[in-house]
mmCIF file of the N, C-alpha and C atoms, coordinates in Angstrom:
data_MODEL
# 
_entry.id   MODEL 
# 
loop_
_atom_site.group_PDB 
_atom_site.id 
_atom_site.type_symbol 
_atom_site.label_atom_id 
_atom_site.label_alt_id 
_atom_site.label_comp_id 
_atom_site.label_asym_id 
_atom_site.label_entity_id 
_atom_site.label_seq_id 
_atom_site.pdbx_PDB_ins_code 
_atom_site.Cartn_x 
_atom_site.Cartn_y 
_atom_site.Cartn_z 
_atom_site.occupancy 
_atom_site.B_iso_or_equiv 
_atom_site.pdbx_formal_charge 
_atom_site.auth_seq_id 
_atom_site.auth_comp_id 
_atom_site.auth_asym_id 
_atom_site.auth_atom_id 
_atom_site.pdbx_PDB_model_num 
ATOM 1   N N  . MET A 1 1  ? 38.602 294.890 256.511 1.00 0.00 ? 1  MET A N  1 
ATOM 2   C CA . MET A 1 1  ? 37.534 294.309 257.283 1.00 0.00 ? 1  MET A CA 1 
ATOM 3   C C  . MET A 1 1  ? 37.917 292.929 257.829 1.00 0.00 ? 1  MET A C  1 
ATOM 4   N N  . ILE A 1 2  ? 38.713 292.201 257.084 1.00 0.00 ? 2  ILE A N  1 
ATOM 5   C CA . ILE A 1 2  ? 39.107 290.859 257.521 1.00 0.00 ? 2  ILE A CA 1 
ATOM 6   C C  . ILE A 1 2  ? 39.930 290.945 258.810 1.00 0.00 ? 2  ILE A C  1 
ATOM 7   N N  . ARG A 1 3  ? 40.787 291.945 258.881 1.00 0.00 ? 3  ARG A N  1 
ATOM 8   C CA . ARG A 1 3  ? 41.616 292.081 260.087 1.00 0.00 ? 3  ARG A CA 1 
ATOM 9   C C  . ARG A 1 3  ? 40.741 292.367 261.314 1.00 0.00 ? 3  ARG A C  1 
ATOM 10  N N  . LEU A 1 4  ? 39.761 293.231 261.154 1.00 0.00 ? 4  LEU A N  1 
ATOM 11  C CA . LEU A 1 4  ? 38.835 293.528 262.248 1.00 0.00 ? 4  LEU A CA 1 
ATOM 12  C C  . LEU A 1 4  ? 38.054 292.279 262.645 1.00 0.00 ? 4  LEU A C  1 
ATOM 13  N N  . LEU A 1 5  ? 37.646 291.502 261.659 1.00 0.00 ? 5  LEU A N  1 
ATOM 14  C CA . LEU A 1 5  ? 36.922 290.262 261.941 1.00 0.00 ? 5  LEU A CA 1 
ATOM 15  C C  . LEU A 1 5  ? 37.806 289.273 262.700 1.00 0.00 ? 5  LEU A C  1 
ATOM 16  N N  . LYS A 1 6  ? 39.076 289.205 262.345 1.00 0.00 ? 6  LYS A N  1 
ATOM 17  C CA . LYS A 1 6  ? 40.002 288.316 263.060 1.00 0.00 ? 6  LYS A CA 1 
ATOM 18  C C  . LYS A 1 6  ? 40.157 288.729 264.522 1.00 0.00 ? 6  LYS A C  1 
ATOM 19  N N  . VAL A 1 7  ? 40.305 290.023 264.758 1.00 0.00 ? 7  VAL A N  1 
ATOM 20  C CA . VAL A 1 7  ? 40.474 290.521 266.129 1.00 0.00 ? 7  VAL A CA 1 
ATOM 21  C C  . VAL A 1 7  ? 39.201 290.289 266.933 1.00 0.00 ? 7  VAL A C  1 
ATOM 22  N N  . ALA A 1 8  ? 38.061 290.631 266.351 1.00 0.00 ? 8  ALA A N  1 
ATOM 23  C CA . ALA A 1 8  ? 36.790 290.459 267.064 1.00 0.00 ? 8  ALA A CA 1 
ATOM 24  C C  . ALA A 1 8  ? 36.507 288.990 267.358 1.00 0.00 ? 8  ALA A C  1 
ATOM 25  N N  . ALA A 1 9  ? 36.816 288.109 266.407 1.00 0.00 ? 9  ALA A N  1 
ATOM 26  C CA . ALA A 1 9  ? 36.607 286.673 266.619 1.00 0.00 ? 9  ALA A CA 1 
ATOM 27  C C  . ALA A 1 9  ? 37.491 286.157 267.746 1.00 0.00 ? 9  ALA A C  1 
ATOM 28  N N  . ALA A 1 10 ? 38.727 286.623 267.794 1.00 0.00 ? 10 ALA A N  1 
ATOM 29  C CA . ALA A 1 10 ? 39.637 286.193 268.860 1.00 0.00 ? 10 ALA A CA 1 
ATOM 30  C C  . ALA A 1 10 ? 39.155 286.674 270.226 1.00 0.00 ? 10 ALA A C  1 
ATOM 31  N N  . ILE A 1 11 ? 38.752 287.930 270.298 1.00 0.00 ? 11 ILE A N  1 
ATOM 32  C CA . ILE A 1 11 ? 38.265 288.469 271.576 1.00 0.00 ? 11 ILE A CA 1 
ATOM 33  C C  . ILE A 1 11 ? 36.997 287.743 272.004 1.00 0.00 ? 11 ILE A C  1 
ATOM 34  N N  . GLU A 1 12 ? 36.117 287.475 271.048 1.00 0.00 ? 12 GLU A N  1 
ATOM 35  C CA . GLU A 1 12 ? 34.878 286.757 271.366 1.00 0.00 ? 12 GLU A CA 1 
ATOM 36  C C  . GLU A 1 12 ? 35.161 285.371 271.929 1.00 0.00 ? 12 GLU A C  1 
ATOM 37  N N  . ALA A 1 13 ? 36.042 284.632 271.280 1.00 0.00 ? 13 ALA A N  1 
ATOM 38  C CA . ALA A 1 13 ? 36.347 283.265 271.711 1.00 0.00 ? 13 ALA A CA 1 
ATOM 39  C C  . ALA A 1 13 ? 37.054 283.243 273.064 1.00 0.00 ? 13 ALA A C  1 
ATOM 40  N N  . VAL A 1 14 ? 38.020 284.115 273.245 1.00 0.00 ? 14 VAL A N  1 
ATOM 41  C CA . VAL A 1 14 ? 38.764 284.148 274.510 1.00 0.00 ? 14 VAL A CA 1 
ATOM 42  C C  . VAL A 1 14 ? 37.858 284.588 275.649 1.00 0.00 ? 14 VAL A C  1 
ATOM 43  N N  . SER A 1 15 ? 37.030 285.597 275.400 1.00 0.00 ? 15 SER A N  1 
ATOM 44  C CA . SER A 1 15 ? 36.173 286.093 276.483 1.00 0.00 ? 15 SER A CA 1 
ATOM 45  C C  . SER A 1 15 ? 35.139 285.054 276.906 1.00 0.00 ? 15 SER A C  1 
ATOM 46  N N  . VAL A 1 16 ? 34.601 284.299 275.972 1.00 0.00 ? 16 VAL A N  1 
ATOM 47  C CA . VAL A 1 16 ? 33.624 283.275 276.367 1.00 0.00 ? 16 VAL A CA 1 
ATOM 48  C C  . VAL A 1 16 ? 34.316 282.136 277.120 1.00 0.00 ? 16 VAL A C  1 
ATOM 49  N N  . CYS A 1 17 ? 35.528 281.811 276.739 1.00 0.00 ? 17 CYS A N  1 
ATOM 50  C CA . CYS A 1 17 ? 36.276 280.786 277.490 1.00 0.00 ? 17 CYS A CA 1 
ATOM 51  C C  . CYS A 1 17 ? 36.544 281.252 278.919 1.00 0.00 ? 17 CYS A C  1 
ATOM 52  N N  . LEU A 1 18 ? 36.928 282.516 279.059 1.00 0.00 ? 18 LEU A N  1 
ATOM 53  C CA . LEU A 1 18 ? 37.170 283.046 280.401 1.00 0.00 ? 18 LEU A CA 1 
ATOM 54  C C  . LEU A 1 18 ? 35.885 283.136 281.217 1.00 0.00 ? 18 LEU A C  1 
ATOM 55  N N  . LEU A 1 19 ? 34.773 283.455 280.570 1.00 0.00 ? 19 LEU A N  1 
ATOM 56  C CA . LEU A 1 19 ? 33.495 283.476 281.273 1.00 0.00 ? 19 LEU A CA 1 
ATOM 57  C C  . LEU A 1 19 ? 33.121 282.090 281.792 1.00 0.00 ? 19 LEU A C  1 
ATOM 58  N N  . PHE A 1 20 ? 33.302 281.086 280.969 1.00 0.00 ? 20 PHE A N  1 
ATOM 59  C CA . PHE A 1 20 ? 33.006 279.719 281.412 1.00 0.00 ? 20 PHE A CA 1 
ATOM 60  C C  . PHE A 1 20 ? 33.974 279.270 282.505 1.00 0.00 ? 20 PHE A C  1 
ATOM 61  N N  . LEU A 1 21 ? 35.235 279.624 282.364 1.00 0.00 ? 21 LEU A N  1 
ATOM 62  C CA . LEU A 1 21 ? 36.219 279.281 283.390 1.00 0.00 ? 21 LEU A CA 1 
ATOM 63  C C  . LEU A 1 21 ? 35.825 279.898 284.728 1.00 0.00 ? 21 LEU A C  1 
ATOM 64  N N  . ASN A 1 22 ? 35.422 281.148 284.698 1.00 0.00 ? 22 ASN A N  1 
ATOM 65  C CA . ASN A 1 22 ? 34.965 281.808 285.921 1.00 0.00 ? 22 ASN A CA 1 
ATOM 66  C C  . ASN A 1 22 ? 33.719 281.131 286.474 1.00 0.00 ? 22 ASN A C  1 
ATOM 67  N N  . LEU A 1 23 ? 32.802 280.784 285.606 1.00 0.00 ? 23 LEU A N  1 
ATOM 68  C CA . LEU A 1 23 ? 31.549 280.159 286.038 1.00 0.00 ? 23 LEU A CA 1 
ATOM 69  C C  . LEU A 1 23 ? 31.789 278.816 286.726 1.00 0.00 ? 23 LEU A C  1 
ATOM 70  N N  . PHE A 1 24 ? 32.686 278.017 286.160 1.00 0.00 ? 24 PHE A N  1 
ATOM 71  C CA . PHE A 1 24 ? 32.902 276.669 286.678 1.00 0.00 ? 24 PHE A CA 1 
ATOM 72  C C  . PHE A 1 24 ? 33.908 276.603 287.826 1.00 0.00 ? 24 PHE A C  1 
ATOM 73  N N  . THR A 1 25 ? 34.582 277.715 288.118 1.00 0.00 ? 25 THR A N  1 
ATOM 74  C CA . THR A 1 25 ? 35.565 277.691 289.211 1.00 0.00 ? 25 THR A CA 1 
ATOM 75  C C  . THR A 1 25 ? 35.133 278.625 290.334 1.00 0.00 ? 25 THR A C  1 
ATOM 76  N N  . VAL A 1 26 ? 35.609 279.838 290.336 1.00 0.00 ? 26 VAL A N  1 
ATOM 77  C CA . VAL A 1 26 ? 35.415 280.734 291.481 1.00 0.00 ? 26 VAL A CA 1 
ATOM 78  C C  . VAL A 1 26 ? 34.109 281.528 291.427 1.00 0.00 ? 26 VAL A C  1 
ATOM 79  N N  . HIS A 1 27 ? 33.584 281.755 290.240 1.00 0.00 ? 27 HIS A N  1 
ATOM 80  C CA . HIS A 1 27 ? 32.331 282.488 290.018 1.00 0.00 ? 27 HIS A CA 1 
ATOM 81  C C  . HIS A 1 27 ? 32.333 283.853 290.702 1.00 0.00 ? 27 HIS A C  1 
ATOM 82  N N  . TRP A 1 28 ? 33.338 284.670 290.363 1.00 0.00 ? 28 TRP A N  1 
ATOM 83  C CA . TRP A 1 28 ? 33.428 286.027 290.880 1.00 0.00 ? 28 TRP A CA 1 
ATOM 84  C C  . TRP A 1 28 ? 32.534 286.939 290.053 1.00 0.00 ? 28 TRP A C  1 
ATOM 85  N N  . PRO A 1 29 ? 31.597 287.616 290.686 1.00 0.00 ? 29 PRO A N  1 
ATOM 86  C CA . PRO A 1 29 ? 30.705 288.514 289.953 1.00 0.00 ? 29 PRO A CA 1 
ATOM 87  C C  . PRO A 1 29 ? 31.439 289.650 289.218 1.00 0.00 ? 29 PRO A C  1 
ATOM 88  N N  . ALA A 1 30 ? 32.530 290.114 289.782 1.00 0.00 ? 30 ALA A N  1 
ATOM 89  C CA . ALA A 1 30 ? 33.280 291.200 289.141 1.00 0.00 ? 30 ALA A CA 1 
ATOM 90  C C  . ALA A 1 30 ? 33.859 290.758 287.794 1.00 0.00 ? 30 ALA A C  1 
ATOM 91  N N  . VAL A 1 31 ? 34.289 289.517 287.729 1.00 0.00 ? 31 VAL A N  1 
ATOM 92  C CA . VAL A 1 31 ? 34.827 288.992 286.466 1.00 0.00 ? 31 VAL A CA 1 
ATOM 93  C C  . VAL A 1 31 ? 33.717 288.896 285.424 1.00 0.00 ? 31 VAL A C  1 
ATOM 94  N N  . SER A 1 32 ? 32.570 288.412 285.849 1.00 0.00 ? 32 SER A N  1 
ATOM 95  C CA . SER A 1 32 ? 31.431 288.325 284.933 1.00 0.00 ? 32 SER A CA 1 
ATOM 96  C C  . SER A 1 32 ? 30.983 289.705 284.479 1.00 0.00 ? 32 SER A C  1 
ATOM 97  N N  . SER A 1 33 ? 31.009 290.659 285.380 1.00 0.00 ? 33 SER A N  1 
ATOM 98  C CA . SER A 1 33 ? 30.609 292.028 285.037 1.00 0.00 ? 33 SER A CA 1 
ATOM 99  C C  . SER A 1 33 ? 31.554 292.669 284.035 1.00 0.00 ? 33 SER A C  1 
ATOM 100 N N  . ALA A 1 34 ? 32.802 292.303 284.087 1.00 0.00 ? 34 ALA A N  1 
ATOM 101 C CA . ALA A 1 34 ? 33.777 292.869 283.155 1.00 0.00 ? 34 ALA A CA 1 
ATOM 102 C C  . ALA A 1 34 ? 33.781 292.125 281.816 1.00 0.00 ? 34 ALA A C  1 
ATOM 103 N N  . LEU A 1 35 ? 33.722 290.801 281.887 1.00 0.00 ? 35 LEU A N  1 
ATOM 104 C CA . LEU A 1 35 ? 33.842 290.009 280.658 1.00 0.00 ? 35 LEU A CA 1 
ATOM 105 C C  . LEU A 1 35 ? 32.541 289.880 279.875 1.00 0.00 ? 35 LEU A C  1 
ATOM 106 N N  . GLY A 1 36 ? 31.415 289.961 280.549 1.00 0.00 ? 36 GLY A N  1 
ATOM 107 C CA . GLY A 1 36 ? 30.132 289.834 279.859 1.00 0.00 ? 36 GLY A CA 1 
ATOM 108 C C  . GLY A 1 36 ? 29.937 290.884 278.776 1.00 0.00 ? 36 GLY A C  1 
ATOM 109 N N  . PRO A 1 37 ? 30.066 292.170 279.123 1.00 0.00 ? 37 PRO A N  1 
ATOM 110 C CA . PRO A 1 37 ? 29.938 293.197 278.089 1.00 0.00 ? 37 PRO A CA 1 
ATOM 111 C C  . PRO A 1 37 ? 31.040 293.137 277.027 1.00 0.00 ? 37 PRO A C  1 
ATOM 112 N N  . THR A 1 38 ? 32.227 292.720 277.432 1.00 0.00 ? 38 THR A N  1 
ATOM 113 C CA . THR A 1 38 ? 33.315 292.572 276.458 1.00 0.00 ? 38 THR A CA 1 
ATOM 114 C C  . THR A 1 38 ? 32.963 291.512 275.433 1.00 0.00 ? 38 THR A C  1 
ATOM 115 N N  . HIS A 1 39 ? 32.463 290.383 275.910 1.00 0.00 ? 39 HIS A N  1 
ATOM 116 C CA . HIS A 1 39 ? 32.067 289.308 275.008 1.00 0.00 ? 39 HIS A CA 1 
ATOM 117 C C  . HIS A 1 39 ? 30.905 289.749 274.120 1.00 0.00 ? 39 HIS A C  1 
ATOM 118 N N  . GLY A 1 40 ? 29.922 290.401 274.713 1.00 0.00 ? 40 GLY A N  1 
ATOM 119 C CA . GLY A 1 40 ? 28.773 290.854 273.938 1.00 0.00 ? 40 GLY A CA 1 
ATOM 120 C C  . GLY A 1 40 ? 29.153 291.828 272.843 1.00 0.00 ? 40 GLY A C  1 
ATOM 121 N N  . THR A 1 41 ? 30.034 292.748 273.162 1.00 0.00 ? 41 THR A N  1 
ATOM 122 C CA . THR A 1 41 ? 30.490 293.712 272.170 1.00 0.00 ? 41 THR A CA 1 
ATOM 123 C C  . THR A 1 41 ? 31.274 293.028 271.062 1.00 0.00 ? 41 THR A C  1 
ATOM 124 N N  . ALA A 1 42 ? 32.155 292.110 271.414 1.00 0.00 ? 42 ALA A N  1 
ATOM 125 C CA . ALA A 1 42 ? 32.919 291.381 270.397 1.00 0.00 ? 42 ALA A CA 1 
ATOM 126 C C  . ALA A 1 42 ? 32.005 290.551 269.502 1.00 0.00 ? 42 ALA A C  1 
ATOM 127 N N  . TYR A 1 43 ? 30.980 289.967 270.091 1.00 0.00 ? 43 TYR A N  1 
ATOM 128 C CA . TYR A 1 43 ? 30.001 289.187 269.324 1.00 0.00 ? 43 TYR A CA 1 
ATOM 129 C C  . TYR A 1 43 ? 29.280 290.074 268.310 1.00 0.00 ? 43 TYR A C  1 
ATOM 130 N N  . LEU A 1 44 ? 28.832 291.240 268.759 1.00 0.00 ? 44 LEU A N  1 
ATOM 131 C CA . LEU A 1 44 ? 28.140 292.154 267.851 1.00 0.00 ? 44 LEU A CA 1 
ATOM 132 C C  . LEU A 1 44 ? 29.063 292.704 266.767 1.00 0.00 ? 44 LEU A C  1 
ATOM 133 N N  . VAL A 1 45 ? 30.301 293.024 267.129 1.00 0.00 ? 45 VAL A N  1 
ATOM 134 C CA . VAL A 1 45 ? 31.267 293.505 266.134 1.00 0.00 ? 45 VAL A CA 1 
ATOM 135 C C  . VAL A 1 45 ? 31.543 292.415 265.107 1.00 0.00 ? 45 VAL A C  1 
ATOM 136 N N  . THR A 1 46 ? 31.631 291.174 265.552 1.00 0.00 ? 46 THR A N  1 
ATOM 137 C CA . THR A 1 46 ? 31.837 290.053 264.631 1.00 0.00 ? 46 THR A CA 1 
ATOM 138 C C  . THR A 1 46 ? 30.696 289.959 263.629 1.00 0.00 ? 46 THR A C  1 
ATOM 139 N N  . ILE A 1 47 ? 29.482 290.053 264.112 1.00 0.00 ? 47 ILE A N  1 
ATOM 140 C CA . ILE A 1 47 ? 28.316 289.953 263.228 1.00 0.00 ? 47 ILE A CA 1 
ATOM 141 C C  . ILE A 1 47 ? 28.284 291.108 262.237 1.00 0.00 ? 47 ILE A C  1 
ATOM 142 N N  . VAL A 1 48 ? 28.427 292.317 262.736 1.00 0.00 ? 48 VAL A N  1 
ATOM 143 C CA . VAL A 1 48 ? 28.360 293.491 261.864 1.00 0.00 ? 48 VAL A CA 1 
ATOM 144 C C  . VAL A 1 48 ? 29.488 293.475 260.842 1.00 0.00 ? 48 VAL A C  1 
ATOM 145 N N  . THR A 1 49 ? 30.672 293.091 261.258 1.00 0.00 ? 49 THR A N  1 
ATOM 146 C CA . THR A 1 49 ? 31.806 293.045 260.339 1.00 0.00 ? 49 THR A CA 1 
ATOM 147 C C  . THR A 1 49 ? 31.600 291.988 259.268 1.00 0.00 ? 49 THR A C  1 
ATOM 148 N N  . ALA A 1 50 ? 31.112 290.831 259.648 1.00 0.00 ? 50 ALA A N  1 
ATOM 149 C CA . ALA A 1 50 ? 30.864 289.780 258.655 1.00 0.00 ? 50 ALA A CA 1 
ATOM 150 C C  . ALA A 1 50 ? 29.773 290.198 257.679 1.00 0.00 ? 50 ALA A C  1 
ATOM 151 N N  . LEU A 1 51 ? 28.751 290.848 258.184 1.00 0.00 ? 51 LEU A N  1 
ATOM 152 C CA . LEU A 1 51 ? 27.667 291.291 257.305 1.00 0.00 ? 51 LEU A CA 1 
ATOM 153 C C  . LEU A 1 51 ? 28.117 292.386 256.335 1.00 0.00 ? 51 LEU A C  1 
ATOM 154 N N  . SER A 1 52 ? 29.068 293.197 256.745 1.00 0.00 ? 52 SER A N  1 
ATOM 155 C CA . SER A 1 52 ? 29.504 294.302 255.893 1.00 0.00 ? 52 SER A CA 1 
ATOM 156 C C  . SER A 1 52 ? 30.762 294.002 255.079 1.00 0.00 ? 52 SER A C  1 
ATOM 157 N N  . THR A 1 53 ? 31.278 292.786 255.171 1.00 0.00 ? 53 THR A N  1 
ATOM 158 C CA . THR A 1 53 ? 32.458 292.419 254.398 1.00 0.00 ? 53 THR A CA 1 
ATOM 159 C C  . THR A 1 53 ? 32.066 292.211 252.941 1.00 0.00 ? 53 THR A C  1 
ATOM 160 N N  . ALA A 1 54 ? 32.747 292.919 252.072 1.00 0.00 ? 54 ALA A N  1 
ATOM 161 C CA . ALA A 1 54 ? 32.460 292.816 250.643 1.00 0.00 ? 54 ALA A CA 1 
ATOM 162 C C  . ALA A 1 54 ? 32.828 291.425 250.136 1.00 0.00 ? 54 ALA A C  1 
ATOM 163 N N  . GLY A 1 55 ? 31.945 290.843 249.385 1.00 0.00 ? 55 GLY A N  1 
ATOM 164 C CA . GLY A 1 55 ? 32.216 289.540 248.794 1.00 0.00 ? 55 GLY A CA 1 
ATOM 165 C C  . GLY A 1 55 ? 31.950 288.358 249.709 1.00 0.00 ? 55 GLY A C  1 
ATOM 166 N N  . ALA A 1 56 ? 31.448 288.614 250.912 1.00 0.00 ? 56 ALA A N  1 
ATOM 167 C CA . ALA A 1 56 ? 31.155 287.516 251.834 1.00 0.00 ? 56 ALA A CA 1 
ATOM 168 C C  . ALA A 1 56 ? 29.916 286.766 251.357 1.00 0.00 ? 56 ALA A C  1 
ATOM 169 N N  . SER A 1 57 ? 30.008 285.465 251.383 1.00 0.00 ? 57 SER A N  1 
ATOM 170 C CA . SER A 1 57 ? 28.870 284.651 250.961 1.00 0.00 ? 57 SER A CA 1 
ATOM 171 C C  . SER A 1 57 ? 27.769 284.701 252.012 1.00 0.00 ? 57 SER A C  1 
ATOM 172 N N  . ARG A 1 58 ? 26.607 284.264 251.615 1.00 0.00 ? 58 ARG A N  1 
ATOM 173 C CA . ARG A 1 58 ? 25.483 284.223 252.548 1.00 0.00 ? 58 ARG A CA 1 
ATOM 174 C C  . ARG A 1 58 ? 25.796 283.293 253.719 1.00 0.00 ? 58 ARG A C  1 
ATOM 175 N N  . ARG A 1 59 ? 26.448 282.191 253.431 1.00 0.00 ? 59 ARG A N  1 
ATOM 176 C CA . ARG A 1 59 ? 26.798 281.232 254.480 1.00 0.00 ? 59 ARG A CA 1 
ATOM 177 C C  . ARG A 1 59 ? 27.784 281.832 255.480 1.00 0.00 ? 59 ARG A C  1 
ATOM 178 N N  . ALA A 1 60 ? 28.768 282.569 254.987 1.00 0.00 ? 60 ALA A N  1 
ATOM 179 C CA . ALA A 1 60 ? 29.736 283.209 255.891 1.00 0.00 ? 60 ALA A CA 1 
ATOM 180 C C  . ALA A 1 60 ? 29.042 284.215 256.795 1.00 0.00 ? 60 ALA A C  1 
ATOM 181 N N  . LYS A 1 61 ? 28.097 284.945 256.243 1.00 0.00 ? 61 LYS A N  1 
ATOM 182 C CA . LYS A 1 61 ? 27.356 285.920 257.045 1.00 0.00 ? 61 LYS A CA 1 
ATOM 183 C C  . LYS A 1 61 ? 26.504 285.227 258.101 1.00 0.00 ? 61 LYS A C  1 
ATOM 184 N N  . LEU A 1 62 ? 25.882 284.136 257.747 1.00 0.00 ? 62 LEU A N  1 
ATOM 185 C CA . LEU A 1 62 ? 25.052 283.401 258.711 1.00 0.00 ? 62 LEU A CA 1 
ATOM 186 C C  . LEU A 1 62 ? 25.901 282.716 259.785 1.00 0.00 ? 62 LEU A C  1 
ATOM 187 N N  . LEU A 1 63 ? 27.071 282.238 259.407 1.00 0.00 ? 63 LEU A N  1 
ATOM 188 C CA . LEU A 1 63 ? 27.949 281.578 260.380 1.00 0.00 ? 63 LEU A CA 1 
ATOM 189 C C  . LEU A 1 63 ? 28.419 282.536 261.469 1.00 0.00 ? 63 LEU A C  1 
ATOM 190 N N  . ALA A 1 64 ? 28.483 283.819 261.159 1.00 0.00 ? 64 ALA A N  1 
ATOM 191 C CA . ALA A 1 64 ? 28.911 284.805 262.152 1.00 0.00 ? 64 ALA A CA 1 
ATOM 192 C C  . ALA A 1 64 ? 27.943 284.877 263.328 1.00 0.00 ? 64 ALA A C  1 
ATOM 193 N N  . PHE A 1 65 ? 26.710 284.419 263.147 1.00 0.00 ? 65 PHE A N  1 
ATOM 194 C CA . PHE A 1 65 ? 25.720 284.464 264.217 1.00 0.00 ? 65 PHE A CA 1 
ATOM 195 C C  . PHE A 1 65 ? 25.874 283.336 265.237 1.00 0.00 ? 65 PHE A C  1 
ATOM 196 N N  . VAL A 1 66 ? 26.731 282.375 264.975 1.00 0.00 ? 66 VAL A N  1 
ATOM 197 C CA . VAL A 1 66 ? 26.959 281.283 265.926 1.00 0.00 ? 66 VAL A CA 1 
ATOM 198 C C  . VAL A 1 66 ? 27.743 281.840 267.114 1.00 0.00 ? 66 VAL A C  1 
ATOM 199 N N  . PRO A 1 67 ? 27.200 281.703 268.324 1.00 0.00 ? 67 PRO A N  1 
ATOM 200 C CA . PRO A 1 67 ? 27.899 282.256 269.495 1.00 0.00 ? 67 PRO A CA 1 
ATOM 201 C C  . PRO A 1 67 ? 29.252 281.579 269.735 1.00 0.00 ? 67 PRO A C  1 
ATOM 202 N N  . ALA A 1 68 ? 30.191 282.353 270.219 1.00 0.00 ? 68 ALA A N  1 
ATOM 203 C CA . ALA A 1 68 ? 31.526 281.920 270.649 1.00 0.00 ? 68 ALA A CA 1 
ATOM 204 C C  . ALA A 1 68 ? 32.487 281.622 269.501 1.00 0.00 ? 68 ALA A C  1 
ATOM 205 N N  . ILE A 1 69 ? 32.076 280.892 268.486 1.00 0.00 ? 69 ILE A N  1 
ATOM 206 C CA . ILE A 1 69 ? 32.996 280.513 267.413 1.00 0.00 ? 69 ILE A CA 1 
ATOM 207 C C  . ILE A 1 69 ? 32.550 280.999 266.045 1.00 0.00 ? 69 ILE A C  1 
ATOM 208 N N  . GLY A 1 70 ? 31.493 281.782 265.987 1.00 0.00 ? 70 GLY A N  1 
ATOM 209 C CA . GLY A 1 70 ? 30.961 282.240 264.708 1.00 0.00 ? 70 GLY A CA 1 
ATOM 210 C C  . GLY A 1 70 ? 31.945 283.052 263.895 1.00 0.00 ? 70 GLY A C  1 
ATOM 211 N N  . GLY A 1 71 ? 32.730 283.867 264.564 1.00 0.00 ? 71 GLY A N  1 
ATOM 212 C CA . GLY A 1 71 ? 33.734 284.662 263.854 1.00 0.00 ? 71 GLY A CA 1 
ATOM 213 C C  . GLY A 1 71 ? 34.758 283.792 263.150 1.00 0.00 ? 71 GLY A C  1 
ATOM 214 N N  . TYR A 1 72 ? 35.219 282.767 263.846 1.00 0.00 ? 72 TYR A N  1 
ATOM 215 C CA . TYR A 1 72 ? 36.188 281.860 263.234 1.00 0.00 ? 72 TYR A CA 1 
ATOM 216 C C  . TYR A 1 72 ? 35.569 281.044 262.096 1.00 0.00 ? 72 TYR A C  1 
ATOM 217 N N  . LEU A 1 73 ? 34.319 280.646 262.272 1.00 0.00 ? 73 LEU A N  1 
ATOM 218 C CA . LEU A 1 73 ? 33.640 279.916 261.200 1.00 0.00 ? 73 LEU A CA 1 
ATOM 219 C C  . LEU A 1 73 ? 33.463 280.796 259.972 1.00 0.00 ? 73 LEU A C  1 
ATOM 220 N N  . ALA A 1 74 ? 33.097 282.049 260.185 1.00 0.00 ? 74 ALA A N  1 
ATOM 221 C CA . ALA A 1 74 ? 32.942 282.985 259.070 1.00 0.00 ? 74 ALA A CA 1 
ATOM 222 C C  . ALA A 1 74 ? 34.287 283.235 258.383 1.00 0.00 ? 74 ALA A C  1 
ATOM 223 N N  . LEU A 1 75 ? 35.334 283.402 259.171 1.00 0.00 ? 75 LEU A N  1 
ATOM 224 C CA . LEU A 1 75 ? 36.669 283.594 258.587 1.00 0.00 ? 75 LEU A CA 1 
ATOM 225 C C  . LEU A 1 75 ? 37.102 282.384 257.772 1.00 0.00 ? 75 LEU A C  1 
ATOM 226 N N  . ARG A 1 76 ? 36.807 281.217 258.297 1.00 0.00 ? 76 ARG A N  1 
ATOM 227 C CA . ARG A 1 76 ? 37.163 279.985 257.571 1.00 0.00 ? 76 ARG A CA 1 
ATOM 228 C C  . ARG A 1 76 ? 36.426 279.933 256.239 1.00 0.00 ? 76 ARG A C  1 
ATOM 229 N N  . ARG A 1 77 ? 35.149 280.275 256.255 1.00 0.00 ? 77 ARG A N  1 
ATOM 230 C CA . ARG A 1 77 ? 34.360 280.280 255.030 1.00 0.00 ? 77 ARG A CA 1 
ATOM 231 C C  . ARG A 1 77 ? 34.875 281.334 254.046 1.00 0.00 ? 77 ARG A C  1 
ATOM 232 N N  . LEU A 1 78 ? 35.248 282.499 254.563 1.00 0.00 ? 78 LEU A N  1 
ATOM 233 C CA . LEU A 1 78 ? 35.776 283.544 253.696 1.00 0.00 ? 78 LEU A CA 1 
ATOM 234 C C  . LEU A 1 78 ? 37.088 283.136 253.054 1.00 0.00 ? 78 LEU A C  1 
ATOM 235 N N  . SER A 1 79 ? 37.935 282.433 253.801 1.00 0.00 ? 79 SER A N  1 
ATOM 236 C CA . SER A 1 79 ? 39.225 282.003 253.237 1.00 0.00 ? 79 SER A CA 1 
ATOM 237 C C  . SER A 1 79 ? 39.028 280.885 252.216 1.00 0.00 ? 79 SER A C  1 
ATOM 238 N N  . VAL A 1 80 ? 38.019 280.049 252.379 1.00 0.00 ? 80 VAL A N  1 
ATOM 239 C CA . VAL A 1 80 ? 37.743 278.995 251.417 1.00 0.00 ? 80 VAL A CA 1 
ATOM 240 C C  . VAL A 1 80 ? 37.244 279.617 250.113 1.00 0.00 ? 80 VAL A C  1 
ATOM 241 N N  . VAL A 1 81 ? 36.377 280.601 250.216 1.00 0.00 ? 81 VAL A N  1 
ATOM 242 C CA . VAL A 1 81 ? 35.839 281.265 249.033 1.00 0.00 ? 81 VAL A CA 1 
ATOM 243 C C  . VAL A 1 81 ? 36.918 282.046 248.305 1.00 0.00 ? 81 VAL A C  1 
ATOM 244 N N  . ALA A 1 82 ? 37.856 282.615 249.051 1.00 0.00 ? 82 ALA A N  1 
ATOM 245 C CA . ALA A 1 82 ? 38.899 283.456 248.449 1.00 0.00 ? 82 ALA A CA 1 
ATOM 246 C C  . ALA A 1 82 ? 39.928 282.643 247.673 1.00 0.00 ? 82 ALA A C  1 
ATOM 247 N N  . ARG A 1 83 ? 40.020 281.359 247.905 1.00 0.00 ? 83 ARG A N  1 
ATOM 248 C CA . ARG A 1 83 ? 41.043 280.550 247.224 1.00 0.00 ? 83 ARG A CA 1 
ATOM 249 C C  . ARG A 1 83 ? 40.779 280.377 245.782 1.00 0.00 ? 83 ARG A C  1 
# 
């Protein structure tokens, strides 16, 4: 589950950065149409994966709900607890 959370967190963070880059520069609707659902799906996968990770603390699960960086925050919390 941790590997899936890492992948989903990376896709979520990169896709939101690309969405903002598109918004502040050329604002092509096709880019938004492609990246919006990608980001949304990665966000939902991050949340579901964090919620279903065995041994995840309540704080790690709640951190997954933070948009754009929640996956990384949850991973950081999980690695702190695992030490």
